[in-house]
FINU-188496 format. One line per field, with one value per residue (C-alpha): residue in three letters; z, x, y. Coordinates in nm, 3 decimals. Example, Ala and Ser with C-alpha at 12.3 -4.5 7.8 and 13.67 -1.06 7.14 Angstrom:
FINU-188496
rest: ALA	SER
c3: 0.780	0.714
c1: 1.230	1.367
c2: -0.450	-0.106
***
This chain:
FINU-188496
rest: UNK	UNK	UNK	UNK	UNK	UNK	UNK	UNK	UNK	UNK	UNK	UNK	UNK	UNK	UNK	UNK	UNK	UNK	UNK	UNK	UNK	UNK	UNK	UNK	UNK	UNK	UNK	UNK	UNK	UNK	UNK	UNK	UNK	UNK	UNK	UNK	UNK	UNK	UNK	UNK	UNK	UNK	UNK	UNK	UNK	UNK	UNK	UNK	UNK	UNK	UNK	UNK	UNK	UNK	UNK	UNK	UNK	UNK	UNK	UNK	UNK	UNK	UNK	UNK	UNK	UNK	UNK	UNK	UNK	UNK	UNK	UNK	UNK	UNK	UNK	UNK	UNK	UNK	UNK	UNK	UNK	UNK	UNK	UNK	UNK	UNK	UNK	UNK	UNK	UNK	UNK	UNK	UNK	UNK	UNK	UNK	UNK	UNK	UNK	UNK	UNK	UNK	UNK	UNK	UNK	UNK	UNK	UNK	UNK	UNK	UNK	UNK	UNK	UNK	UNK	UNK	UNK	UNK	UNK	UNK	UNK	UNK	UNK	UNK	UNK	UNK	UNK	UNK	UNK	UNK	UNK	UNK	UNK	UNK	UNK	UNK	UNK	UNK	UNK	UNK	UNK	UNK	UNK	UNK	UNK	UNK	UNK	UNK	UNK	UNK	UNK	UNK	UNK	UNK	UNK	UNK	UNK	UNK	UNK	UNK	UNK	UNK	UNK	UNK	UNK	UNK	UNK	UNK	UNK	UNK	UNK	UNK	UNK	UNK	UNK	UNK	UNK	UNK	UNK	UNK	UNK	UNK	UNK	UNK	UNK	UNK	UNK	UNK	UNK	UNK	UNK	UNK	UNK	UNK	UNK	UNK	UNK	UNK	UNK	UNK	UNK	UNK	UNK	UNK	UNK	UNK	UNK	UNK	UNK	UNK	UNK	UNK	UNK	UNK	UNK	UNK	UNK	UNK	UNK	UNK	UNK	UNK	UNK	UNK	UNK	UNK	UNK	UNK	UNK	UNK	UNK	UNK	UNK	UNK	UNK	UNK	UNK	UNK	UNK	UNK	UNK	UNK	UNK	UNK	UNK	UNK	UNK	UNK	UNK	UNK	UNK	UNK	UNK	UNK	UNK	UNK	UNK	UNK	UNK	UNK	UNK	UNK	UNK	UNK	UNK	UNK	UNK	UNK	UNK	UNK	UNK	UNK	UNK	UNK	UNK	UNK	UNK	UNK	UNK	UNK	UNK	UNK	UNK	UNK	UNK	UNK	UNK	UNK	UNK	UNK	UNK	UNK	UNK	UNK	UNK	UNK	UNK	UNK	UNK	UNK	UNK	UNK	UNK	UNK	UNK	UNK	UNK	UNK	UNK	UNK	UNK	UNK	UNK	UNK	UNK	UNK	UNK	UNK	UNK	UNK	UNK	UNK	UNK	UNK	UNK	UNK	UNK	UNK	UNK	UNK	UNK	UNK	UNK	UNK	UNK	UNK	UNK	UNK	UNK	UNK	UNK	UNK	UNK	UNK	UNK	UNK	UNK	UNK	UNK	UNK	UNK	UNK	UNK	UNK	UNK	UNK	UNK	UNK	UNK	UNK	UNK	UNK	UNK	UNK	UNK	UNK	UNK	UNK	UNK	UNK	UNK	UNK	UNK	UNK	UNK	UNK	UNK	UNK	UNK	UNK	UNK	UNK	UNK	UNK	UNK	UNK	UNK	UNK	UNK	UNK	UNK	UNK	UNK	UNK	UNK	UNK	UNK	UNK	UNK	UNK	UNK	UNK	UNK	UNK	UNK	UNK	UNK	UNK	UNK	UNK	UNK	UNK	UNK	UNK	UNK	UNK	UNK	UNK	UNK	UNK	UNK	UNK	UNK	UNK	UNK	UNK	UNK	UNK	UNK	UNK	UNK	UNK	UNK	UNK	UNK	UNK	UNK	UNK	UNK	UNK	UNK	UNK	UNK	UNK	UNK	UNK	UNK	UNK	UNK	UNK	UNK	UNK	UNK	UNK	UNK	UNK	UNK	UNK	UNK	UNK	UNK	UNK	UNK	UNK	UNK	UNK	UNK	UNK	UNK	UNK	UNK	UNK	UNK	UNK	UNK	UNK	UNK	UNK	UNK	UNK	UNK	UNK	UNK	UNK	UNK	UNK	UNK	UNK	UNK	UNK	UNK	UNK	UNK	UNK	UNK	UNK	UNK	UNK	UNK	UNK	UNK	UNK	UNK	UNK	UNK	UNK	UNK	UNK	UNK	UNK	UNK	UNK	UNK	UNK	UNK	UNK	UNK	UNK	UNK	UNK	UNK	UNK	UNK	UNK	UNK	UNK	UNK	UNK	UNK	UNK	UNK	UNK	UNK	UNK	UNK	UNK	UNK	UNK	UNK	UNK	UNK	UNK	UNK	UNK	UNK	UNK	UNK	UNK	UNK	UNK	UNK	UNK	UNK	UNK	UNK	UNK	UNK	UNK	UNK	UNK	UNK	UNK	UNK	UNK	UNK	UNK	UNK	UNK	UNK	UNK	UNK	UNK	UNK	UNK	UNK	UNK	UNK	UNK	UNK	UNK	UNK	UNK	UNK	UNK	UNK	UNK	UNK	UNK	UNK	UNK	UNK	UNK	UNK	UNK	UNK	UNK	UNK	UNK	UNK	UNK	UNK	UNK	UNK	UNK	UNK
c3: 5.972	5.656	5.602	5.316	5.191	4.868	4.689	4.512	4.162	3.982	3.749	3.875	3.635	3.784	4.013	4.081	4.376	4.347	4.617	4.790	4.570	4.255	4.172	4.026	4.228	4.192	3.909	3.764	3.411	3.249	3.562	3.941	3.954	3.655	3.680	3.788	3.536	3.816	4.148	4.316	4.620	4.650	4.527	4.497	4.257	4.039	4.058	3.819	3.857	3.668	3.835	3.778	3.888	3.984	4.168	4.545	4.600	4.497	4.762	4.683	4.810	4.729	4.756	4.589	4.370	4.564	4.596	4.322	4.284	4.086	4.252	4.229	4.310	4.303	4.263	4.367	4.373	4.374	3.997	3.874	3.965	3.801	3.890	3.799	3.775	3.789	3.706	3.531	3.288	3.393	3.248	3.073	2.693	2.478	2.449	2.828	2.858	3.093	2.937	3.167	2.964	3.130	3.102	3.334	3.235	3.393	3.296	3.367	3.422	3.440	3.724	3.681	3.503	3.288	3.510	3.426	3.480	3.398	3.342	3.494	3.299	3.392	3.357	3.459	3.318	3.464	3.821	3.684	3.639	3.310	3.135	3.002	2.689	2.602	2.248	2.055	1.797	1.655	1.797	2.133	2.356	2.362	2.656	2.612	2.721	2.493	2.708	2.902	2.890	2.618	2.738	2.631	2.745	2.546	2.647	2.454	2.537	2.403	2.510	2.311	2.312	2.310	2.592	2.800	2.706	2.800	3.101	2.942	3.104	2.962	2.993	3.018	2.815	2.795	2.955	2.872	2.908	2.937	2.855	2.955	2.832	2.809	2.454	2.147	2.066	1.736	1.750	1.760	2.116	2.201	2.483	2.409	2.418	2.749	2.896	2.782	2.951	3.267	3.271	3.197	3.469	3.719	3.638	3.688	4.034	4.148	4.035	4.214	4.532	4.507	4.500	4.823	5.143	5.344	5.719	5.947	6.105	5.970	5.619	5.451	5.614	5.512	5.156	5.108	5.240	5.014	4.714	4.808	4.831	4.498	4.330	4.463	4.314	3.996	3.776	3.528	3.784	4.095	4.305	4.571	4.645	4.996	4.884	4.558	4.672	4.760	5.025	5.219	5.560	5.879	6.053	5.882	5.833	5.916	5.693	5.734	5.374	5.171	4.833	4.891	4.529	4.567	4.679	5.031	5.089	5.442	5.346	5.035	5.200	5.474	5.217	5.018	5.331	5.396	5.032	5.035	5.341	5.154	4.875	4.611	4.525	4.209	4.400	4.623	4.329	4.132	4.422	4.485	4.120	4.157	4.441	4.251	3.954	4.182	4.303	3.993	4.177	4.495	4.653	4.579	4.884	4.921	4.940	5.171	4.874	4.495	4.213	4.085	3.782	4.000	3.982	4.240	4.232	4.373	4.397	4.595	4.451	4.590	4.376	4.501	4.290	4.463	4.789	4.934	5.093	5.293	5.268	5.401	5.221	5.085	4.803	4.728	4.442	4.490	4.833	4.982	5.224	4.951	5.053	5.419	5.589	5.766	5.889	5.948	5.577	5.565	5.820	5.654	5.313	5.461	5.624	5.284	5.126	5.415	5.364	4.994	5.069	5.342	5.145	4.776	4.544	4.375	4.072	4.122	3.936	4.147	4.468	4.380	4.310	4.640	4.829	4.688	4.815	5.155	5.195	5.080	5.331	5.619	5.518	5.518	5.854	6.004	5.892	5.986	6.263	6.535	6.357	6.424	6.153	6.077	6.205	6.089	6.117	5.893	6.119	5.879	6.107	6.404	6.373	6.677	6.787	6.736	6.905	6.611	6.367	6.586	6.613	6.236	6.206	6.438	6.219	5.911	6.059	6.224	5.897	5.708	5.946	5.885	5.508	5.520	5.710	5.441	5.152	5.305	5.500	5.837	5.752	5.857	5.921	6.294	6.237	6.157	6.473	6.678	6.512	6.581	6.950	6.968	6.830	7.056	7.366	7.263	7.228	7.544	7.759	7.585	7.441	7.779	8.022	8.378	8.508	8.245	8.255	7.878	7.558	7.446	7.119	7.123	7.341	7.656	7.596	7.816	7.517	7.418	7.056	6.911	6.686	6.986	6.995	6.691	6.895	6.960	6.601	6.469	6.721	6.938	7.253	7.366	7.414	7.780	7.861	8.151	7.959	7.663	7.881	8.066	7.737	7.614	7.935	7.938	7.575	7.660	7.951	7.752	7.393	7.403	7.385	7.316	7.194	6.943	6.959	6.901	6.712	6.974	7.175	7.175	6.937	6.591	6.306	6.287	6.653	6.854	6.646	6.690	6.505	6.542	6.295	6.220	6.193	6.548	6.695	6.504	6.643	6.994	6.955	6.828	7.127	7.374	7.220	7.239	7.603	7.691	7.709	7.433	7.520	7.545	7.217	7.029	7.149	7.060	6.716	6.638	6.752	6.526	6.229	6.278	6.205	5.841	5.575	5.433	5.212	5.473	5.360	5.585	5.536	5.713	6.022	6.242	6.442	6.812	6.887	6.576	6.431	6.083	5.832	5.769	5.570	5.236	5.116	5.099	5.300	5.230	5.578	5.747	5.545	5.591	5.968	5.954	5.771	6.005	6.313	6.171	6.068	6.417	6.574	6.323	6.360	6.738	6.786	6.767	6.709	6.623	6.960	7.138	6.933	7.041	7.401	7.386	7.230	7.480	7.783	7.949	7.920	7.974	7.687
c1: -1.116	-1.321	-1.608	-1.812	-1.544	-1.722	-1.819	-2.154	-2.183	-2.515	-2.731	-3.089	-3.124	-2.879	-2.578	-2.247	-2.015	-1.641	-1.410	-1.150	-0.892	-1.077	-1.245	-1.596	-1.753	-2.130	-2.343	-2.684	-2.770	-2.964	-3.164	-3.128	-3.334	-3.179	-2.957	-2.601	-2.317	-2.057	-2.120	-1.783	-1.952	-2.157	-1.902	-1.535	-1.460	-1.772	-1.926	-1.707	-1.529	-1.349	-1.025	-0.675	-0.369	-0.059	0.264	0.256	0.438	0.137	-0.058	-0.429	-0.661	-1.024	-1.265	-1.567	-1.517	-1.656	-2.036	-2.083	-2.149	-1.826	-1.564	-1.189	-0.941	-0.575	-0.281	0.055	0.411	0.748	0.781	0.424	0.070	-0.271	-0.632	-0.935	-1.250	-1.565	-1.915	-2.239	-2.333	-2.617	-2.684	-2.953	-2.941	-3.032	-3.392	-3.424	-3.431	-3.181	-2.915	-2.885	-2.760	-2.687	-2.317	-2.017	-1.720	-1.381	-1.157	-0.785	-0.589	-0.208	-0.070	0.301	0.531	0.418	0.219	0.210	-0.120	-0.303	-0.676	-0.882	-1.206	-1.429	-1.803	-2.038	-2.382	-2.717	-2.593	-2.318	-2.579	-2.423	-2.091	-2.007	-1.791	-1.594	-1.465	-1.281	-1.517	-1.262	-1.425	-1.525	-1.519	-1.851	-1.951	-2.246	-2.411	-2.519	-2.768	-3.077	-3.156	-2.948	-2.770	-2.473	-2.236	-2.004	-1.667	-1.511	-1.162	-0.870	-0.633	-0.557	-0.858	-0.648	-0.429	-0.740	-0.901	-0.596	-0.480	-0.149	0.069	-0.004	0.219	0.008	0.158	-0.152	-0.494	-0.728	-1.092	-1.322	-1.692	-1.887	-2.245	-2.546	-2.616	-2.393	-2.300	-2.409	-2.149	-1.774	-1.643	-1.319	-1.129	-1.268	-1.627	-1.566	-1.407	-1.701	-1.946	-1.737	-1.747	-2.119	-2.195	-1.978	-2.161	-2.498	-2.412	-2.256	-2.564	-2.789	-2.588	-2.600	-2.981	-2.985	-3.077	-2.765	-2.721	-2.464	-2.349	-2.284	-2.312	-2.084	-2.254	-2.598	-2.482	-2.319	-2.628	-2.852	-2.638	-2.666	-3.045	-3.067	-2.853	-3.090	-3.398	-3.530	-3.611	-3.832	-4.107	-4.013	-3.951	-3.679	-3.477	-3.410	-3.058	-2.880	-2.772	-2.917	-2.826	-2.560	-2.607	-2.714	-2.466	-2.181	-2.264	-2.632	-2.939	-3.091	-3.008	-3.267	-3.303	-3.346	-3.357	-3.722	-3.932	-4.071	-4.351	-4.223	-3.860	-3.934	-4.196	-3.954	-3.684	-3.913	-4.007	-3.640	-3.566	-3.855	-3.705	-3.376	-3.548	-3.587	-3.953	-3.939	-3.838	-4.144	-4.377	-4.229	-4.278	-4.635	-4.714	-4.559	-4.804	-5.102	-5.018	-5.010	-5.366	-5.588	-5.900	-6.054	-6.083	-5.728	-5.507	-5.145	-4.867	-4.574	-4.336	-4.326	-4.081	-3.923	-4.152	-4.455	-4.435	-4.663	-4.533	-4.180	-4.146	-3.841	-3.580	-3.253	-2.938	-2.782	-2.465	-2.339	-2.145	-2.281	-2.099	-1.815	-1.994	-2.326	-2.594	-2.855	-2.833	-3.188	-3.349	-3.701	-3.854	-4.139	-4.219	-4.429	-4.727	-4.710	-4.969	-4.816	-5.064	-4.799	-4.757	-5.086	-4.971	-4.637	-4.795	-5.051	-4.770	-4.608	-4.936	-4.987	-4.638	-4.717	-5.023	-4.838	-4.523	-4.614	-4.882	-5.091	-5.315	-5.686	-5.667	-5.375	-5.544	-5.858	-5.658	-5.474	-5.796	-5.945	-5.640	-5.671	-6.035	-5.952	-5.670	-5.888	-6.150	-5.888	-5.749	-6.096	-6.158	-5.822	-5.646	-5.767	-5.616	-5.263	-4.996	-4.631	-4.498	-4.225	-3.956	-4.145	-4.175	-4.240	-4.449	-4.646	-4.876	-4.913	-5.067	-4.750	-4.748	-4.573	-4.836	-5.112	-4.920	-4.905	-5.276	-5.329	-5.095	-5.298	-5.623	-5.457	-5.300	-5.622	-5.803	-5.537	-5.546	-5.923	-5.881	-5.644	-5.867	-6.205	-6.116	-6.175	-6.485	-6.414	-6.578	-6.629	-6.624	-6.251	-6.179	-6.366	-6.167	-5.842	-5.929	-6.029	-5.694	-5.507	-5.681	-5.613	-5.239	-5.224	-5.370	-5.266	-4.927	-4.798	-4.655	-4.675	-4.423	-4.163	-4.253	-4.238	-4.433	-4.341	-4.311	-4.663	-4.969	-4.924	-4.552	-4.257	-4.022	-3.876	-3.859	-3.666	-3.959	-4.152	-3.897	-4.079	-4.394	-4.267	-4.151	-4.500	-4.666	-4.837	-4.658	-4.455	-4.079	-4.094	-4.395	-4.291	-4.408	-4.183	-3.883	-3.931	-3.959	-3.632	-3.452	-3.600	-3.498	-3.145	-3.121	-3.259	-3.145	-2.830	-2.500	-2.156	-2.308	-2.539	-2.900	-3.075	-3.403	-3.537	-3.389	-3.670	-3.639	-3.790	-3.822	-3.443	-3.341	-3.215	-3.075	-2.699	-2.624	-2.739	-2.988	-2.818	-3.131	-3.233	-2.923	-3.005	-3.361	-3.226	-2.983	-3.268	-3.481	-3.202	-3.159	-3.530	-3.572	-3.291	-2.983	-2.817	-2.450	-2.479	-2.671	-2.414	-2.124	-2.304	-2.391	-2.030	-1.923	-2.181	-2.069	-1.717	-1.844	-1.925	-1.693	-1.406	-1.648	-1.912	-2.152	-2.363	-2.517	-2.821	-2.644	-2.335	-2.157	-2.181	-1.821	-1.614	-1.842	-1.802	-2.077	-2.325	-2.644	-2.745	-2.554	-2.583	-2.903	-3.153	-3.304	-2.967	-2.886	-3.238	-3.201	-2.855	-2.995	-3.292	-3.070	-2.811	-3.085	-3.234	-2.896	-2.807	-3.137	-3.115	-2.749	-2.737	-2.367	-2.045	-1.906	-2.200	-2.149	-1.786	-1.889	-2.134	-1.883	-1.613	-1.829	-1.792	-2.099	-2.118	-2.229
c2: -5.125	-5.173	-4.936	-4.792	-4.556	-4.470	-4.154	-4.116	-3.975	-3.941	-3.737	-3.797	-4.089	-4.334	-4.337	-4.509	-4.566	-4.500	-4.637	-4.419	-4.595	-4.488	-4.819	-4.810	-5.092	-5.037	-4.906	-4.987	-4.873	-4.724	-4.633	-4.651	-4.971	-5.146	-5.452	-5.380	-5.353	-5.336	-5.510	-5.572	-5.419	-5.740	-5.991	-5.895	-6.180	-6.207	-5.860	-5.661	-5.327	-5.048	-4.940	-4.809	-5.004	-4.806	-4.884	-4.902	-4.574	-4.366	-4.181	-4.170	-3.896	-3.824	-3.535	-3.379	-3.076	-2.782	-2.800	-3.057	-3.428	-3.459	-3.678	-3.623	-3.901	-3.792	-4.033	-3.881	-4.013	-3.837	-3.863	-3.833	-3.739	-3.754	-3.685	-3.895	-3.683	-3.897	-3.772	-3.850	-3.570	-3.343	-2.999	-2.800	-2.792	-2.492	-2.613	-2.615	-2.994	-3.158	-3.378	-3.682	-3.978	-4.315	-4.240	-4.218	-4.007	-4.067	-3.775	-3.818	-3.499	-3.520	-3.310	-3.388	-3.630	-3.921	-4.158	-4.528	-4.707	-5.026	-5.012	-5.291	-5.275	-5.568	-5.505	-5.785	-5.721	-5.826	-5.874	-6.105	-6.377	-6.484	-6.443	-6.097	-6.069	-5.753	-5.695	-5.424	-5.277	-5.029	-4.713	-4.855	-5.159	-5.337	-5.556	-5.790	-6.114	-6.396	-6.583	-6.485	-6.115	-5.952	-5.640	-5.428	-5.155	-4.928	-4.778	-4.492	-4.366	-4.162	-4.442	-4.755	-4.986	-5.303	-5.170	-5.108	-5.440	-5.646	-5.443	-5.342	-5.075	-4.732	-4.425	-4.112	-3.829	-3.612	-3.589	-3.876	-3.972	-4.271	-4.252	-4.558	-4.556	-4.780	-4.667	-4.658	-4.297	-4.144	-3.865	-3.901	-3.893	-3.716	-3.547	-3.201	-3.323	-3.501	-3.189	-2.975	-3.213	-3.190	-2.810	-2.798	-3.052	-2.867	-2.544	-2.713	-2.846	-2.518	-2.327	-2.576	-2.538	-2.160	-2.175	-2.378	-2.192	-2.108	-2.147	-1.981	-2.309	-2.659	-2.517	-2.771	-3.070	-2.942	-2.876	-3.216	-3.392	-3.184	-3.276	-3.644	-3.620	-3.442	-3.707	-3.973	-3.805	-3.965	-3.670	-3.854	-3.918	-3.719	-4.032	-4.026	-4.339	-4.465	-4.562	-4.650	-4.998	-5.334	-5.591	-5.403	-5.570	-5.399	-5.631	-5.818	-6.184	-6.152	-6.161	-5.814	-5.732	-5.543	-5.376	-5.001	-4.880	-4.787	-4.495	-4.531	-4.284	-4.226	-4.157	-3.958	-3.739	-3.639	-3.570	-3.343	-3.150	-3.079	-2.996	-2.749	-2.582	-2.563	-2.370	-2.640	-2.598	-2.806	-3.118	-3.085	-3.031	-3.322	-3.561	-3.446	-3.509	-3.855	-3.925	-3.783	-4.004	-4.308	-4.250	-4.232	-4.347	-4.212	-4.554	-4.668	-4.719	-4.619	-4.874	-4.805	-4.804	-4.800	-4.846	-4.527	-4.535	-4.602	-4.981	-5.141	-5.498	-5.524	-5.900	-6.008	-6.247	-6.381	-6.384	-6.705	-6.674	-6.358	-6.389	-6.065	-5.774	-5.933	-6.266	-6.138	-6.335	-6.323	-6.069	-5.956	-5.767	-5.644	-5.595	-5.797	-5.514	-5.350	-5.562	-5.456	-5.242	-4.942	-4.687	-4.420	-4.344	-4.151	-3.897	-3.842	-3.793	-3.554	-3.355	-3.301	-3.192	-2.951	-2.808	-2.765	-2.552	-2.366	-2.286	-2.276	-2.152	-2.421	-2.407	-2.461	-2.793	-2.913	-2.798	-2.990	-3.307	-3.273	-3.202	-3.523	-3.713	-3.543	-3.646	-3.999	-4.032	-3.916	-4.171	-4.448	-4.338	-4.326	-4.684	-4.833	-4.637	-4.875	-5.174	-5.310	-5.287	-5.370	-5.040	-4.801	-5.071	-5.313	-5.616	-5.903	-6.122	-5.990	-5.690	-5.463	-5.138	-4.936	-4.597	-4.432	-4.561	-4.418	-4.090	-4.056	-4.134	-3.837	-3.631	-3.722	-3.591	-3.289	-3.177	-3.244	-3.005	-2.741	-2.789	-2.749	-2.423	-2.293	-2.392	-2.307	-1.994	-2.153	-2.354	-2.709	-3.042	-3.086	-3.462	-3.444	-3.249	-3.506	-3.788	-3.601	-3.576	-3.942	-4.057	-3.813	-3.946	-4.304	-4.238	-4.028	-4.304	-4.627	-4.530	-4.413	-4.666	-4.540	-4.793	-4.707	-4.337	-4.314	-4.355	-4.705	-4.894	-5.035	-5.036	-5.241	-5.286	-5.185	-5.175	-4.837	-4.727	-4.432	-4.340	-4.203	-3.920	-3.778	-3.706	-3.353	-3.301	-3.374	-3.145	-3.406	-3.290	-2.990	-3.025	-2.926	-3.144	-3.373	-3.678	-3.596	-3.510	-3.836	-4.028	-3.878	-3.974	-4.324	-4.370	-4.267	-4.510	-4.801	-4.747	-4.534	-4.724	-4.576	-4.250	-4.424	-4.542	-4.870	-4.841	-5.080	-5.368	-5.621	-5.914	-5.889	-6.139	-6.182	-6.159	-5.864	-5.574	-5.536	-5.212	-4.853	-4.707	-4.376	-4.165	-4.262	-4.100	-3.781	-3.795	-3.834	-3.543	-3.325	-3.424	-3.349	-3.007	-2.930	-3.030	-2.790	-3.011	-2.810	-2.846	-3.222	-3.235	-3.026	-3.237	-3.556	-3.414	-3.328	-3.673	-3.835	-3.626	-3.760	-4.112	-4.031	-4.164	-3.957	-3.763	-3.685	-3.959	-4.180	-4.522	-4.662	-4.803	-4.773	-5.040	-4.956	-5.050	-4.975	-4.702	-4.850	-4.771	-5.051	-5.094	-4.948	-4.644	-4.354	-4.348	-4.070	-4.109	-4.046	-3.736	-3.604	-3.627	-3.470	-3.168	-3.130	-3.147	-2.907	-2.660	-2.668	-2.598	-2.329	-2.144	-2.140	-2.054	-1.678	-1.624	-1.802	-1.703	-1.867	-2.183	-2.200	-2.142	-2.430	-2.666	-2.575	-2.654	-2.993	-3.210	-3.586	-3.805
***
């Protein structure tokens, strides 16, 4: 079965995906949102890749170096063995500034014998929209285009440039390196310099991991997910990407293919909340500053998503020349969802601001800026909460009164009240409290369907939606409230299939969804645990964890039958939910012995 068996490397500037066979199949340079220089992921013939060809008797294994975002792919035969260490440099220089060049280093370490390899180096710049030429320039290979948008890429190596360029067989007699960079290097590149960058980068990631809050259970899963989220954070602005890819389909052969190399306020806010809990204060502060910078005027409204540099226009285009992942067209760049109205974003943003005041100290100037945003958000919610919107799942046509959107409007006002109490020592505007109660009553009466015995997707609907499981998480309802327990059970009956959850089953703009949105299964497991069905939740959680790829990474979706990974990859939303669920379990399981007891008990899925 094919699946997304890729490892992520990155340096908070850009990222790349390396297959389990060691092929570099996706990379955008110089930044996350730049045009691709390798895109075999989206077209195996035209997209371009950077791989190593060996004889068939090699066994290939892959893993991350311990608590880093450095990937190791090992090739082993009876006579020879070598290791390819892939990373993007990231470390602090003597002046305190981080060194994060748009470079990928592939360091080859000989483990035994004299391995024979061929290098397949085939970059295709600018999404392979035009021909890419690669030439030997004595000190490096230069790849470039001649038409359209001029671009270039440089490859430095300790191996013979002509041998690499023409794919000749090379006998490795000593360690070697490749440095592929967007910019021409001003200093001489050599093996020692590459090795030094490797050691410095490894030290950075190990130190970062050491500063991450530790948990007694599911520690490795939490740490790997945290490292993924960090690698998907754009340090320059504080933005957090939803994923590093575009157009990986939710279902093979269908058209639900979107560009996720942007910052969704909803996704990023939830990520920052988790990263704050894990002890990474700077990530939270960087993202809050990103939001503050996006709202220079009191009357400016939030979009649901932005470019990683704060771009507000994300016009969608289709790349007709690319075949798509396993033939799944279209391949899109840009995302038309940026123009949608989604009322839930205000509540999620307000939750993050509330967590900032609750957890961290803020300067007077920063507090005043945030307070201005808080008051502005409440004003917007007051004006618009009664209106329909596109909802959390970004329906592209019909607007409805989605229960989740109303819930997050309530969250926005509830958190604003609490922020006001922190800043004003309990003095608060009674008008906000009245608005909070009005929205609560509206959801309580109109979001609930007596016949279904559950909170449903939208007012007046009988359709279930996994997002209503977050009503307890956001504090709208208690876990043991009969209405919430009933909603969890109704959701299971209607949306659970083969241990995974549908987001919803009703038809949307593209028909009925046919794959499971991974985060929804995590939400359901969390809900089961909170209503007291702990043994069942733990077993289901461990089963879900087993569906990750060989490196513990998750995409956006899972196939209900085969459990293959689908959708954009790796998905911040999925890893966020994994961490939240694992933290909840870890904090509530009092001993290792009790954990084993729970997992050994029989409980039906």
